[in-house]
C-alpha positions in Angstrom: -0.1 -0.2 -0.2 1.4 3.4 -0.9 1.1 5.8 2.4 2.2 9.3 1.9 1.2 12.9 1.9 -0.3 14.7 -1.3 -0.9 11.7 -3.5 -2.7 13.6 -6.0 0.7 15.3 -6.9 2.2 11.9 -7.0 -0.6 10.3 -9.2 0.2 13.1 -11.8 3.5 12.1 -12.0 3.1 8.4 -12.5 0.4 9.4 -15.4 2.6 11.5 -17.3 5.5 8.5 -17.2 2.8 6.0 -18.6 3.0 4.2 -15.1 0.2 2.4 -13.2 -1.5 4.0 -10.2 -0.8 1.9 -6.6 -4.3 -0.3 -6.4 -4.2 0.9 -2.7 -3.3 3.8 -1.3 -3.7 6.1 2.1 -3.3 10.2 2.0 -2.2 11.0 5.7 -2.8 14.6 4.8 -6.5 13.9 3.8 -6.8 11.2 7.0 -5.8 13.8 9.4 -7.8 16.6 8.0 -10.6 14.4 8.5 -9.6 13.9 12.2 -9.6 17.8 12.5 -10.5 20.0 9.5 -9.3 23.3 10.9 -6.3 22.2 11.6 -4.9 24.2 8.6 -1.6 22.3 8.1 -1.1 18.8 7.2 2.7 18.3 7.4 4.5 15.3 8.5 6.3 17.6 11.4 3.0 19.6 12.3 0.8 16.6 12.6 3.8 14.5 14.6 4.0 17.1 17.0 0.4 17.9 17.4 -1.1 14.4 17.1 2.0 12.2 18.4 3.7 14.7 20.6 7.0 14.0 18.7 9.5 16.1 17.2 9.8 13.4 14.1 7.3 10.9 13.1 7.5 8.5 10.5 4.7 7.8 7.9 4.1 4.6 9.5 3.4 5.9 13.0 1.0 8.4 11.6 -0.7 6.0 9.8 -1.6 3.6 12.6 -2.6 6.6 14.7 -5.0 7.8 12.2 -6.4 4.0 11.4 -7.1 4.0 15.3 -8.9 7.5 15.0 -10.8 7.3 12.1 -12.1 3.9 13.7 -13.1 5.6 16.8 -14.5 8.6 15.3 -16.6 6.3 12.7 -14.6 8.2 9.7 -13.9 5.1 7.8 -16.4 5.3 5.2 -16.2 8.7 4.4 -12.4 8.3 3.8 -12.3 4.8 2.1 -15.5 5.8 -0.2 -15.4 9.3 -0.6 -12.0 11.1 0.0 -9.7 8.4 -1.6 -11.6 7.7 -4.9 -11.6 11.2 -5.2 -8.2 11.8 -5.7 -7.5 10.2 -8.6 -10.8 12.2 -10.1 -9.1 15.5 -9.2 -5.8 14.4 -10.4 -7.3 14.1 -13.9 -9.1 17.2 -13.8 -5.9 19.3 -13.0 -4.1 17.2 -15.5 -6.9 18.3 -18.5 -7.0 21.6 -17.5 -9.3 24.0 -19.4 -9.0 26.0 -22.8 -8.9 29.7 -22.8 -9.0 32.0 -25.3 -6.0 34.4 -25.2 -6.7 36.6 -27.9 -10.0 37.3 -26.5 -8.2 37.9 -23.0 -5.7 40.2 -24.5 -8.5 42.2 -25.7 -10.4 42.5 -22.3 -7.4 43.6 -20.7 -7.1 46.5 -23.2 -10.6 47.2 -22.4 -10.1 47.1 -18.5 -7.1 49.4 -18.9 -9.1 51.6 -20.7 -12.1 51.7 -18.0 -9.4 52.0 -15.2 -8.0 55.1 -16.5 -11.5 56.6 -16.9 -12.5 55.6 -13.6 -9.1 56.9 -11.9 -9.9 60.3 -13.4 -13.6 60.5 -12.2 -12.2 59.5 -8.6 -9.2 62.2 -9.2 -12.0 64.7 -9.9 -14.2 64.3 -7.1 -11.6 64.1 -4.9 -10.2 67.3 -6.0 -6.6 65.9 -6.2 -4.6 63.2 -7.1 -3.5 60.2 -4.6 -2.5 56.9 -4.6 -6.1 54.9 -5.0 -4.6 51.3 -3.8 -3.3 53.0 -0.4 -5.9 52.5 2.5 -4.0 55.2 4.2 -4.2 58.0 1.6 -7.8 57.1 0.6 -9.0 57.0 4.3 -7.6 60.9 4.6 -9.3 62.2 1.2 -12.7 60.3 2.2 -12.9 61.4 6.1 -10.3 64.3 6.4 -10.7 66.3 3.3 -14.4 65.4 1.8 -15.3 65.2 5.4 -17.7 62.1 5.0 -19.8 61.1 7.6 -18.3 58.0 9.4 -21.8 56.9 11.3 -21.3 52.7 11.5 -18.0 52.8 9.6 -15.4 50.6 11.4 -11.9 51.1 12.3 -8.7 49.3 11.5 -6.6 47.3 14.1 -4.3 50.5 13.6 -7.1 52.7 14.5 -7.4 54.4 10.5 -11.1 54.6 9.5 -11.7 51.5 7.3 -12.1 51.9 3.4 -12.7 48.3 2.8 -15.9 47.1 0.7 -18.1 47.0 3.4 -17.3 50.9 4.1 -17.5 51.9 0.4 -21.1 50.0 -0.1 -22.0 51.6 3.8 -21.3 55.3 2.4 -22.2 55.0 -1.3 -25.1 57.2 -1.0 -23.3 59.8 1.4 -20.8 61.2 -1.7 -20.4 60.0 -5.2 -16.9 59.1 -4.8 -17.5 55.9 -2.8 -19.8 54.4 -5.9 -16.7 55.4 -8.5 -14.4 53.4 -5.9 -16.3 50.4 -5.6 -16.6 50.4 -9.8 -12.8 50.8 -9.7 -12.1 48.3 -7.2 -14.0 45.7 -9.3 -12.1 46.5 -12.4 -8.9 46.6 -10.7 -9.7 43.1 -9.2 -10.7 41.4 -12.2 -7.4 43.0 -14.4 -4.8 42.1 -11.4 -6.7 38.7 -9.9 -7.6 37.1 -13.1 -7.3 38.7 -16.8 -3.6 39.4 -16.4 -2.6 36.0 -14.6 -4.5 33.9 -16.5 -2.7 34.7 -19.7 0.7 34.4 -17.7 -0.8 30.4 -16.1 -1.9 29.1 -19.5 0.3 26.2 -21.0 1.3 25.9 -24.8 -2.0 24.2 -25.6 -3.8 27.3 -24.0 -5.0 25.6 -21.2 -5.1 26.7 -17.7 -4.6 24.0 -14.7 -6.0 25.0 -11.5 -5.0 22.9 -8.3 -7.8 21.6 -6.0 -7.2 21.4 -2.5 -8.9 18.6 -0.6 -8.0 19.8 2.9 -8.8 23.2 2.4 -12.0 24.2 4.0 -13.7 23.3 7.2 -17.1 21.8 5.9 -15.6 19.4 3.4 -15.9 21.7 0.3 -13.0 21.6 -2.3 -11.0 25.0 -2.7 -9.2 25.9 -5.9 -6.1 27.8 -6.3 -3.3 28.9 -8.7 -5.8 30.2 -10.0 -8.9 30.2 -8.0 -11.5 29.3 -10.5 -14.3 29.0 -7.8 -14.3 32.6 -7.0 -14.5 34.3 -10.6 -17.7 37.1 -10.2 -20.7 35.7 -11.7 -23.1 38.5 -11.2 -21.3 41.3 -12.8 -21.2 42.2 -16.7 -17.3 42.2 -16.4 -17.3 39.1 -14.4 -19.3 37.2 -17.4 -16.9 38.8 -19.8 -13.9 37.0 -18.0 -15.7 33.8 -17.8 -16.4 33.9 -21.1 -12.5 33.7 -21.7 -13.0 29.6 -20.8 -13.9 28.2 -24.4 -14.7 24.5 -25.4 -11.7 22.8 -27.6 -12.5 22.7 -30.9 -15.2 20.0 -31.8 -15.9 20.1 -28.2 -18.9 21.8 -26.3 -18.8 23.2 -22.7 -21.5 21.7 -20.5 -22.8 22.8 -16.6 -24.4 20.4 -14.6 -25.8 22.2 -11.5 -27.5 20.8 -8.3 -30.6 23.0 -8.0 -30.8 24.4 -4.4 -28.7 21.3 -3.0 -28.3 23.1 0.4 -32.2 24.1 0.9 -33.1 20.5 -0.1 -30.5 19.1 2.3 -31.6 21.4 5.0 -35.3 20.0 4.3 -34.2 16.7 4.8 -32.1 17.3 7.9 -34.9 19.5 9.9 -37.7 17.4 8.5 -39.7 20.8 8.0 -43.0 19.5 6.3 -43.7 22.6 4.6 -40.1 22.6 3.3 -40.3 18.9 2.2 -43.9 19.5 0.2 -42.3 22.3 -1.4 -39.4 20.3 -2.7 -41.5 17.1 -3.6 -44.2 18.9 -5.4 -41.3 21.1 -7.5 -42.5 24.5 -6.5 -40.5 27.4 -6.3 -39.3 27.5 -2.9 -38.6 30.9 -2.4 -42.3 31.8 -3.7 -43.6 29.6 -1.2 -41.1 31.2 1.9 -42.5 34.5 0.5 -46.0 33.6 0.8 -45.7 32.2 4.3 -43.6 34.8 5.5 -45.8 37.6 4.4 -48.8 35.7 4.9 -50.1 36.0 1.4 -51.4 33.4 -1.4 -48.7 31.9 -3.8 -49.8 33.8 -6.4 -49.7 37.2 -4.6 -45.9 37.0 -4.3 -44.0 40.0 -6.0 -40.5 39.9 -7.1 -39.1 41.7 -4.2 -40.9 39.7 -1.8 -39.5 36.4 -3.2 -35.9 38.4 -3.3 -35.8 38.8 0.3 -37.2 35.3 0.9 -34.5 34.0 -1.2 -32.0 36.0 1.0 -33.5 34.5 4.0 -33.8 30.9 2.8 -29.8 31.0 2.3 -28.7 33.0 5.1 -30.9 30.5 7.6 -28.5 27.6 6.1 -25.3 29.9 7.5 -27.3 31.1 10.8 -27.7 34.6 9.7 -28.9 36.6 12.5 -31.1 40.0 12.2 -28.1 42.3 11.7 -26.3 40.4 8.7 -29.9 39.8 7.4 -30.8 43.6 7.4 -27.4 44.4 5.9 -27.9 41.7 3.1 -31.6 42.5 2.5 -31.7 46.4 3.0 -34.3 46.2 5.6 -33.8 47.7 9.1 -32.5 45.4 12.1 -36.0 45.6 13.8 -37.5 44.7 10.2 -34.9 41.9 9.9 -35.6 40.4 13.3 -39.5 40.4 12.5 -39.0 38.4 9.3 -36.3 35.9 10.9 -39.3 35.4 14.0 -41.9 35.1 11.2 -39.9 32.6 9.1 -39.2 30.3 12.2 -42.7 30.4 13.4 -43.9 29.2 9.4 -41.1 26.7 9.7 -40.8 25.4 13.0 -39.0 22.1 12.4 -35.9 24.2 10.9 -35.5 26.1 14.4 -35.9 22.9 16.3 -33.0 21.4 14.0 -30.9 24.1 14.4 -31.3 24.3 18.2 -30.6 20.6 18.4 -27.2 21.4 16.0 -26.3 24.3 18.6 -26.9 21.8 21.9 -24.6 18.9 20.1 -22.0 21.6 19.7 -22.1 22.6 23.1 -22.3 19.2 24.6 -19.8 17.0 22.9 -17.7 19.7 21.4 -18.4 18.9 17.7 -21.1 18.2 15.4 -21.0 15.9 12.3 -23.1 15.3 9.1 -25.3 12.5 7.8 -21.8 10.7 6.6 -20.1 11.3 9.9 -18.1 14.2 8.7 -17.3 16.1 11.8 -16.2 19.6 13.0 -14.9 20.4 16.4 -16.4 23.5 18.0 -15.2 23.6 21.3 -15.9 27.3 21.6 -19.7 26.5 21.3 -19.3 26.4 25.1 -17.2 29.4 25.8 -18.2 31.9 28.2 -17.4 34.8 25.8 -21.1 35.5 23.9 -19.1 36.2 20.4 -16.9 33.1 20.3 -19.9 31.0 21.2 -22.3 32.4 18.7 -19.7 32.3 16.1 -19.2 28.2 16.9 -23.0 27.9 17.2 -23.2 29.3 13.3 -20.7 26.9 12.3 -22.8 24.2 13.9 -26.0 25.0 12.0 -24.0 25.4 8.5 -21.2 22.8 8.7 -24.0 19.5 8.7 -25.8 21.1 5.6 -22.5 22.4 3.7 -20.9 19.1 4.5 -23.6 16.7 3.1 -23.9 19.2 0.1 -20.1 18.9 -0.7 -19.9 14.8 -0.1 -22.9 14.4 -2.7 -21.0 16.6 -5.5 -17.9 14.7 -4.3 -19.6 11.3 -4.7 -21.0 12.3 -8.1 -17.6 13.2 -9.3 -16.2 9.8 -8.3 -19.4 8.2 -10.0 -19.3 10.1 -13.0 -15.4 9.5 -13.8 -16.0 5.9 -13.2 -19.0 6.0 -15.9 -16.6 7.9 -18.5 -14.1 5.3 -17.9 -16.5 2.3 -18.1 -17.8 3.8 -21.5 -14.5 4.5 -22.9 -15.5 8.2 -23.3 -12.1 9.4 -21.8 -11.2 11.1 -25.1 -14.6 12.5 -25.8 -16.1 13.6 -22.0 -13.6 15.7 -19.9 -14.5 16.7 -16.7 -12.7 20.2 -16.1 -14.1 22.1 -13.1 -16.0 21.6 -10.0 -17.6 24.9 -8.8 -19.2 24.5 -5.5 -22.7 22.9 -6.6 -21.5 22.4 -10.3 -19.6 20.3 -12.4 -18.3 21.6 -15.8 -17.6 19.1 -18.8 -16.1 19.5 -22.0 -18.0 16.8 -24.5 -17.4 16.3 -27.8 -20.2 17.6 -30.0 -21.3 14.1 -31.7 -22.2 12.7 -28.4 -23.2 15.4 -26.3 -27.0 14.4 -25.6 -25.9 10.6 -25.1 -23.5 11.9 -22.7 -25.7 14.2 -20.9 -28.1 11.6 -19.9 -26.0 9.4 -17.3 -24.3 12.5 -16.1 -27.3 14.0 -14.9 -28.8 10.8 -13.5 -25.6 9.6 -12.1 -25.5 13.2 -9.9 -29.2 12.8 -9.4 -28.8 9.5 -7.7 -25.6 10.2 -6.0 -27.3 10.3 -2.5 -30.7 9.6 -0.9 -32.6 12.6 0.5 -36.0 12.9 1.9 -36.8 15.2 -1.4 -35.7 14.8 -4.8 -32.3 16.1 -5.9 -32.3 18.1 -9.2 -29.7 18.5 -11.4 -30.1 21.3 -14.5 -28.0 21.0 -17.4 -26.6 23.9 -19.6 -24.5 24.0 -22.8 -22.2 26.5 -24.3 -19.3 27.6 -26.4 -17.8 29.2 -23.7 -18.2 29.4 -19.8 -19.9 32.9 -19.9 -23.0 31.3 -21.8 -23.2 28.5 -19.2 -24.6 30.9 -16.4 -27.2 32.7 -18.6 
């Protein structure tokens, strides 16, 4: 058996060399991440000191300890059936990469540069002088000393300087026009510096980008992505979509996205057993519309777009344990209105509130929470005497079982789909390219697009059995931007 750290990289090397992968393998980093997903460092030195209290531990010693603890914490099935098979699927995704249109990206870079120059001139005119827009210190002085913008509700940094972060600019955008211009500038600057320019440098000779997926990157079980982080490219803004349009299908292929529809809310309905939510999903109703009808006490047909928007914000906020202050900030309501909304929500969906209280009690009593697959997150701070610390741990206790199970479902689907592609001999015709939260993106040969889509949807929808149906929506396009429309 191959026992080591970061086996994904080793698998990629073996594949490039045309060598066989080991039949049995055990990734120590992933094993210890399951034991404590908040550890953040999964090197032999750190794990030896932290778990075995030794300055230097061998792989064999680390393996023996991990085996014992995985059994004790009932994490063996999760480790062997989900996380270990996933290594191979991720190695293949990373090796394939995704094609980008370099000519398009260069033109987009020039457009962004032109827009940035215009934005800079407008900001300088609003400020009445030139200054370093990217300097928080200089910007703070311009906004709050020179322009004397009202600082009500604005936080200070650790150094005592008045903050100029995005949250601050959003807060003061109606107090002075410069704040809106600065928000626009930052969006353009981030797209250019974080995506448009680095993507051009990261493309290989075939014009493909190879991100790296981190299995041990989050505390809930979700995958993270780096070099470049393709999970963070903005989807909502016009400019964000333009960046996504740079990701294209190879000649003769089509891009296809398969997206789990409202997976976290479906998981929440199943975990809580809430009858209204279960009924809504079983009857394929618009869950946000139904929530709005309940919260506003109106018939379904009387729900307007604004009511649905507030209900949608609330539905997703509930998954994260959102309180009245956060909901007020996100929705634009006053804190009092937000609190009333949340109270009304929980009086309509009582079982969700009951389940949340049980999750918090579990965290306080045992110091951890688990999802239905046994995935565990330690939350010792839930019993803290400091209310802020305890509240943060309680929010995590509410979120982890939901997000953790949604993460497991897409991982199970990825493994099953990868196996099916091999079984059908489609390795050259169907390529899994990206996993973006609740979505899988493929490059599929144009001649089998319909034939390939059916088993992918079927395997994703049957990956896990919940109390409500799991639904997958499929979209095709020539570029990633088209998949979001």
